[in-house]
C-alpha positions in Angstrom: 205.7 82.0 14.3 203.9 82.0 11.0 200.6 81.2 12.8 200.9 84.3 15.0 201.6 86.5 12.0 198.6 85.1 10.2 196.4 85.7 13.3 197.7 89.3 13.4 197.1 89.8 9.8 193.5 88.3 9.9 192.6 90.5 12.9 194.3 93.6 11.4 192.7 93.4 8.0 189.3 92.1 9.3 189.1 94.9 11.9 190.3 97.5 9.5 187.9 96.6 6.7 185.0 96.2 9.1 185.8 99.6 10.7 186.1 101.4 7.4 182.9 99.9 5.9 180.9 100.4 9.0 181.9 104.1 9.5 181.3 104.7 5.7 177.8 103.2 6.0 177.1 105.3 9.0 178.2 108.4 7.1 176.0 107.6 4.2 173.0 106.3 6.2 172.9 109.0 8.8 174.1 111.6 6.2 170.8 111.0 4.4 169.1 112.2 7.4 171.2 115.4 7.6 173.9 114.4 10.1 177.4 115.4 9.2 180.4 113.0 9.7 181.7 115.2 12.5 178.4 114.9 14.4 178.3 111.1 13.8 181.7 110.7 15.3 181.0 113.0 18.2 177.8 110.9 18.8 180.0 107.8 19.2 182.0 109.6 21.9 178.8 110.7 23.7 179.0 107.5 25.9 182.3 108.7 27.3 181.8 112.5 27.5 178.0 112.7 27.8 176.3 115.7 26.3 179.5 117.7 26.4 180.8 115.7 23.4 178.7 117.9 21.1 180.7 120.9 22.4 184.1 119.3 22.2 184.5 119.4 18.4 187.3 117.4 17.0 188.5 116.0 20.3 185.3 114.0 20.8 185.2 113.1 17.0 188.7 111.7 17.4 187.8 109.7 20.4 184.6 108.5 18.6 186.7 107.3 15.7 189.2 105.5 18.1 186.2 103.9 19.9 184.7 102.8 16.6 187.9 101.1 15.4 188.6 99.6 18.8 185.3 97.9 18.6 185.9 96.8 15.0 189.3 95.2 15.9 187.7 93.6 19.0 185.0 92.1 16.8 187.6 90.7 14.5 189.6 89.3 17.5 186.5 87.5 18.8 185.7 86.1 15.4 189.3 84.9 15.0 189.4 83.3 18.4 186.1 81.6 17.9 187.2 80.3 14.5 190.1 78.5 16.1 187.7 76.2 18.0 184.7 76.2 15.6 186.2 75.3 12.2 182.8 75.8 10.6 183.4 79.5 10.8 186.4 79.1 8.4 184.7 76.5 6.2 181.6 78.6 5.7 182.7 82.2 5.9 179.7 83.8 4.1 177.0 82.3 6.2 179.0 82.6 9.5 180.1 86.1 8.6 176.5 87.3 7.9 175.3 85.7 11.1 178.2 87.2 13.1 177.5 90.6 11.7 173.9 90.4 12.9 175.1 89.3 16.3 177.4 92.3 16.4 174.6 94.6 15.5 172.3 93.1 18.3 175.1 93.4 20.8 175.9 96.9 19.9 172.3 98.2 19.8 170.9 96.3 22.8 173.9 96.0 25.2 176.6 98.6 24.5 174.4 101.6 23.4 172.0 101.4 26.3 174.9 101.2 28.8 176.9 103.9 27.1 174.4 106.5 25.9 170.9 105.3 26.8 168.2 103.5 24.8 168.9 103.7 21.0 166.5 105.6 18.8 165.5 103.7 15.8 165.0 105.4 12.5 165.4 104.5 8.8 169.2 105.1 9.0 169.4 102.7 12.0 167.6 100.0 10.0 169.9 100.6 6.9 173.2 100.6 9.0 172.1 98.0 11.5 170.4 94.7 10.5 171.3 95.1 6.8 174.6 96.8 6.9 176.4 95.0 9.8 176.1 91.5 8.3 177.3 92.7 4.9 179.9 95.3 5.9 181.1 94.1 9.3 180.7 90.4 9.7 181.4 89.4 6.1 184.8 91.2 5.7 186.0 89.9 9.1 184.9 86.3 8.1 186.6 86.5 4.7 189.8 87.9 6.2 190.0 85.1 8.8 189.3 82.5 6.1 192.0 84.0 3.8 194.7 84.1 6.4 193.6 80.6 7.7 194.2 79.2 4.3 197.6 80.7 3.9 198.5 79.1 7.3 197.8 75.6 6.1 
């Protein structure tokens, strides 16, 4: 039973940290370009509600926040599941976490975004929050949480 609680803790903390760090970097990066947190969150929900999301106010912002954290927890779950088979992901969390963060970025910007809202528009904020931010603020916290809770399991 202890193994299951460690898995839950690794996924919970990894997803929570990745989600908080990622949304914070989006607020800072896109905030420098004049976007408000409400507009950023409504932009996340645009894939579900379409252009109407800009008119829906806090409802679409709440859905955007839920979508954002769902993706963060899913990313943590995938990393944890892969680390059970590939022990190198636990043994070298920094390199694997950085690489995983970059994979998450590429998947989000070239698969999820085109399907959900159309082709992404690249600007300086995208480069700050994407190829630089995702490895450091998404992949690394997930990898370090998985390593931490894998060590307490042993």
